[in-house]
Backbone bond lengths (Angstrom), bond angles and torsions (degrees), N, CA, C in turn:
res aa  C-N    CA-C-N  psi(-1)  N-CA   C-N-CA  omega(-1)  CA-C   N-CA-C  phi
1 M - - - 1.437 - - 1.527 108.98 -
2 R 1.303 117.25 128.29 1.448 122.99 -176.40 1.533 109.16 -93.32
3 L 1.335 116.38 131.45 1.467 121.19 175.30 1.518 109.19 -86.75
4 R 1.286 115.84 140.68 1.456 119.78 179.39 1.520 109.68 -83.36
5 G 1.317 115.89 139.01 1.466 121.43 177.66 1.521 111.20 -82.53
6 L 1.296 115.72 169.48 1.464 121.49 -178.14 1.523 111.91 -62.82
7 T 1.319 116.80 -35.33 1.469 119.24 -176.99 1.519 113.41 -92.31
8 D 1.312 117.94 8.88 1.464 120.45 178.66 1.518 112.48 -79.41
9 S 1.321 117.44 -16.71 1.465 119.84 179.76 1.529 109.81 -116.64
10 K 1.300 114.77 161.34 1.465 120.85 179.64 1.527 110.62 -63.57
11 E 1.305 117.15 -41.78 1.465 121.16 179.82 1.526 111.46 -65.91
12 G 1.314 116.53 -37.63 1.466 120.95 178.50 1.525 111.73 -65.01
13 R 1.329 115.81 -42.60 1.467 119.00 177.57 1.526 110.34 -64.20
14 L 1.314 117.41 -37.34 1.458 121.88 178.48 1.537 110.85 -64.15
15 V 1.316 116.95 -39.23 1.462 121.24 177.22 1.524 110.60 -63.63
16 V 1.322 116.83 -44.38 1.471 120.74 179.40 1.529 110.04 -61.85
17 I 1.323 116.94 -45.19 1.468 120.81 179.10 1.534 110.17 -61.65
18 G 1.329 116.88 -43.13 1.463 120.46 179.33 1.514 112.92 -62.84
19 V 1.333 117.16 -42.99 1.468 121.00 -179.59 1.528 110.56 -65.67
20 I 1.334 116.71 -46.32 1.471 119.79 -179.38 1.531 110.49 -65.83
21 G 1.335 116.36 -44.41 1.463 120.01 178.93 1.518 112.32 -62.11
22 G 1.318 116.97 -43.24 1.466 120.86 178.38 1.515 112.33 -63.55
23 T 1.331 115.60 -40.53 1.459 119.91 178.22 1.530 110.81 -62.92
24 L 1.329 116.37 -42.57 1.469 119.91 178.08 1.528 111.87 -64.22
25 L 1.332 117.64 -39.69 1.464 120.79 177.96 1.527 111.77 -64.58
26 V 1.313 116.97 -42.64 1.463 120.28 178.13 1.531 110.60 -63.97
27 A 1.331 116.52 -42.26 1.465 120.02 178.48 1.525 111.34 -63.11
28 A 1.333 117.51 -40.82 1.473 120.87 178.58 1.524 111.09 -65.77
29 A 1.324 117.46 -38.33 1.461 120.61 178.36 1.528 111.54 -65.98
30 I 1.314 116.90 -41.89 1.470 120.56 178.11 1.518 110.36 -65.44
31 L 1.323 117.21 -41.39 1.464 121.26 177.24 1.523 111.00 -62.64
32 N 1.313 117.25 -41.75 1.458 121.55 178.75 1.525 111.17 -63.23
33 L 1.327 117.69 -42.74 1.468 121.23 177.40 1.521 111.36 -63.40
34 T 1.319 117.01 -41.77 1.461 121.28 179.64 1.522 110.75 -64.03
35 M 1.322 116.52 -45.40 1.464 119.62 179.29 1.517 111.43 -67.08
36 G 1.316 117.82 -34.75 1.461 120.98 176.28 1.513 111.92 -63.24
37 R 1.327 116.83 -42.65 1.474 120.43 177.44 1.523 111.16 -64.14
38 E 1.326 116.16 -43.13 1.466 120.26 179.00 1.533 111.24 -64.54
39 A 1.332 116.83 -40.23 1.465 120.78 178.99 1.527 110.27 -65.65
40 D 1.329 117.38 -40.64 1.465 120.66 177.97 1.526 111.14 -64.45
41 A 1.323 116.80 -43.43 1.465 120.52 179.53 1.528 110.86 -64.50
42 S 1.318 116.73 -42.21 1.459 121.28 178.81 1.526 110.89 -64.10
43 A 1.325 117.41 -44.41 1.463 121.41 179.40 1.523 111.12 -64.01
44 D 1.319 117.05 -38.50 1.464 120.04 178.31 1.520 110.98 -66.45
45 D 1.321 116.76 -39.67 1.462 120.94 177.00 1.531 110.88 -63.01
46 V 1.324 117.04 -42.99 1.463 121.58 177.73 1.521 110.13 -64.09
47 R 1.318 116.83 -41.57 1.467 121.91 -179.56 1.521 111.47 -59.75
48 V 1.317 116.65 -45.33 1.466 121.36 179.75 1.528 110.40 -65.42
49 S 1.329 117.03 -42.82 1.464 120.88 179.50 1.520 111.38 -63.93
50 L 1.329 116.82 -41.79 1.465 119.94 178.51 1.524 111.17 -63.09
51 R 1.310 116.12 -42.91 1.468 119.01 -179.57 1.517 110.90 -62.11
52 R 1.327 116.60 -41.41 1.468 120.84 -178.90 1.531 111.20 -67.95
53 E 1.332 117.81 -48.36 1.467 121.13 -175.52 1.525 112.48 -73.68
54 L 1.324 117.77 -40.52 1.460 119.68 -176.51 1.522 112.94 -76.59
55 A 1.327 117.52 -12.47 1.467 119.97 173.21 1.529 110.61 -66.68
56 L 1.338 116.80 -17.38 1.461 121.37 179.37 1.526 112.88 -79.06
57 V 1.333 117.94 -10.32 1.465 121.05 179.97 1.526 108.69 -69.96
58 S 1.314 115.07 125.90 1.475 119.73 -177.17 1.526 110.77 -77.61
59 D 1.317 115.35 161.79 1.454 120.91 177.47 1.529 111.17 -63.99
60 E 1.332 116.88 -31.47 1.470 120.53 178.03 1.527 110.62 -66.23
61 T 1.329 116.47 -39.95 1.463 120.70 178.20 1.526 110.10 -64.51
62 I 1.322 116.64 -40.54 1.464 120.86 177.94 1.528 109.96 -64.80
63 A 1.324 117.26 -40.53 1.465 120.96 179.47 1.522 111.65 -66.43
64 D 1.339 118.11 -29.26 1.467 122.26 -179.23 1.523 113.29 -81.68
65 Y 1.332 118.41 -0.92 1.464 120.91 -179.47 1.521 109.32 -62.34
66 P 1.271 122.34 135.24 1.458 133.89 17.22 1.524 114.55 -91.32
67 D 1.355 117.75 -5.13 1.466 119.00 178.90 1.528 111.93 -63.97
68 S 1.322 117.35 -27.38 1.460 121.02 -177.70 1.529 112.62 -92.34
69 A 1.324 118.26 6.75 1.470 121.55 -178.45 1.523 112.82 -55.57
70 P 1.353 119.98 -43.65 1.471 118.39 178.79 1.529 113.45 -61.06
71 T 1.321 117.33 -36.03 1.464 120.51 178.65 1.528 110.44 -65.87
72 I 1.315 116.34 -44.81 1.469 120.67 -179.77 1.528 109.95 -64.90
73 E 1.324 117.22 -42.27 1.461 120.44 179.91 1.528 111.66 -66.58
74 R 1.337 117.60 -34.82 1.478 119.90 175.67 1.520 110.93 -62.90
75 L 1.323 116.93 -41.63 1.471 120.07 177.16 1.529 110.63 -64.08
76 A 1.326 116.84 -38.47 1.472 120.02 178.68 1.525 110.77 -66.23
77 V 1.341 116.95 -40.95 1.470 120.31 177.83 1.522 110.02 -63.62
78 K 1.334 116.58 -39.10 1.469 120.66 177.02 1.535 110.33 -63.14
79 A 1.331 116.26 -39.67 1.470 120.24 179.95 1.518 110.96 -65.96
80 V 1.326 116.61 -40.09 1.469 120.38 -179.77 1.518 110.49 -67.74
81 G 1.337 116.69 -40.56 1.462 121.13 177.14 1.512 112.29 56.62
82 D 1.328 116.34 -126.92 1.473 120.68 -177.21 1.534 112.20 -101.00
83 K 1.315 116.91 17.93 1.466 120.53 177.76 1.532 109.16 -72.88
84 P 1.333 118.03 157.65 1.467 120.19 179.47 1.533 111.19 -76.19
85 A 1.331 115.32 71.15 1.462 121.74 -178.37 1.520 108.87 -154.12
86 R 1.339 114.99 162.11 1.459 118.90 176.56 1.518 109.55 -142.38
87 V 1.320 114.43 142.82 1.457 121.32 179.25 1.525 107.67 -79.18
88 L 1.333 116.26 125.25 1.459 120.65 -179.98 1.525 111.67 -89.84
89 G 1.321 116.93 -29.91 1.462 119.64 178.78 1.515 111.87 146.29
90 T 1.331 113.97 -172.65 1.459 121.12 -180.00 1.525 109.05 -121.28
91 A 1.324 115.53 158.62 1.466 121.11 177.18 1.521 108.25 -156.84
92 R 1.298 114.52 164.46 1.460 121.58 173.75 1.531 106.26 -127.15
93 P 1.346 116.44 76.47 1.468 120.42 -169.78 1.524 114.81 -64.06
94 D 1.307 118.49 -37.73 1.466 119.67 -178.11 1.519 112.47 -106.12
95 G 1.320 117.29 7.70 1.459 120.96 177.58 1.512 115.08 85.79
96 E 1.323 118.16 -2.29 1.459 120.11 -178.28 1.524 111.77 -115.45
97 E 1.328 117.50 -74.64 1.460 121.74 -176.23 1.523 110.73 -82.66
98 I 1.319 114.40 147.53 1.462 120.64 173.47 1.527 106.97 -89.39
99 V 1.324 116.29 132.54 1.453 121.49 -179.30 1.522 108.78 -115.50
100 V 1.337 115.89 128.03 1.462 122.39 175.28 1.530 106.62 -103.70
101 A 1.336 116.50 125.90 1.462 121.46 -179.32 1.521 109.86 -105.75
102 V 1.335 115.21 130.02 1.463 122.15 178.25 1.518 107.51 -130.19
103 Q 1.310 116.25 132.82 1.470 120.88 178.11 1.516 108.86 -105.20
104 S 1.310 114.87 126.88 1.457 121.92 -178.49 1.512 108.06 -123.83
105 G 1.306 116.82 153.31 1.448 117.55 178.64 1.506 113.16 -173.47
106 W 1.321 113.61 168.22 1.456 122.36 178.65 1.513 105.93 -147.48
107 G 1.316 117.11 114.38 1.456 120.10 -176.02 1.508 110.06 69.42
108 W 1.324 116.96 -133.01 1.458 119.65 178.82 1.526 111.50 -93.60
109 Q 1.316 117.28 3.90 1.462 121.86 176.42 1.535 109.11 -88.17
110 V 1.320 117.76 118.11 1.461 122.80 -176.87 1.522 109.05 -118.96
111 R 1.327 115.41 139.27 1.466 121.89 177.28 1.526 108.86 -125.49
112 C 1.317 116.11 145.02 1.460 121.99 176.03 1.520 107.63 -109.28
113 V 1.311 116.09 122.90 1.453 121.80 178.52 1.522 107.28 -109.90
114 K 1.325 116.25 123.16 1.460 121.07 178.74 1.521 108.51 -118.16
115 A 1.333 114.51 136.64 1.462 121.00 177.62 1.520 108.44 -121.56
116 E 1.323 116.98 124.13 1.462 122.33 177.81 1.511 108.81 -98.84
117 L 1.313 116.45 125.06 1.458 121.73 175.74 1.519 107.53 -91.54
118 R 1.322 116.71 111.88 1.456 122.03 -176.04 1.526 112.87 -98.66
119 G 1.325 116.87 -6.45 1.465 119.90 -176.13 1.508 110.33 88.87
120 D 1.318 115.86 166.51 1.467 122.03 179.54 1.528 110.61 57.27
121 S 1.349 116.69 37.07 1.471 124.88 179.30 1.528 113.09 61.41
122 T 1.329 117.34 25.56 1.455 121.94 179.33 1.521 109.30 -102.85
123 V 1.333 115.66 123.06 1.456 121.98 178.63 1.528 107.80 -130.51
124 L 1.337 115.88 121.72 1.463 121.27 175.92 1.521 107.97 -102.47
125 T 1.325 116.85 135.83 1.455 120.49 -178.10 1.527 109.85 -123.12
126 Y 1.334 114.41 145.82 1.453 122.37 -179.99 1.524 109.61 -135.47
127 V 1.313 116.59 145.98 1.463 121.89 175.70 1.521 108.32 -124.76
128 T 1.336 115.72 129.51 1.459 120.93 174.96 1.525 109.23 -120.85
129 S 1.315 116.35 153.44 1.459 122.12 -175.38 1.523 112.63 -92.39
130 R 1.316 115.73 43.77 1.459 120.55 177.32 1.529 108.55 -152.60
131 P 1.322 117.00 164.70 1.466 119.04 178.12 1.516 112.37 -63.10
132 C 1.306 116.22 153.91 1.474 121.54 179.29 1.508 110.96 -72.19
């Protein structure tokens, strides 16, 4: 007498597909959570480094913007160092504060780190969970 295997019936094949598919979905969700945590940690590290390094920008350098943009961007690149991030550039979107944009990420998780130079060694930093 021959015993039937799990994949010999339509229902058995459906069970196998469901188990494999569910396992893949759970693995993808765990991978996504892990990459999200790594991206958040990386962005926070970049944020702290930017705040520390860009506090060194003098008020005269801020007043000379946009001529001083290369100097500010060099300091931002130095702050980023070998972290998984890249400096996108500087802008003065509202005409007052200079904003340095840095994109950080891990896998398909991308974070945008923005640093506002307010003068008087004041730097405000923000992290958003989307590309810059």
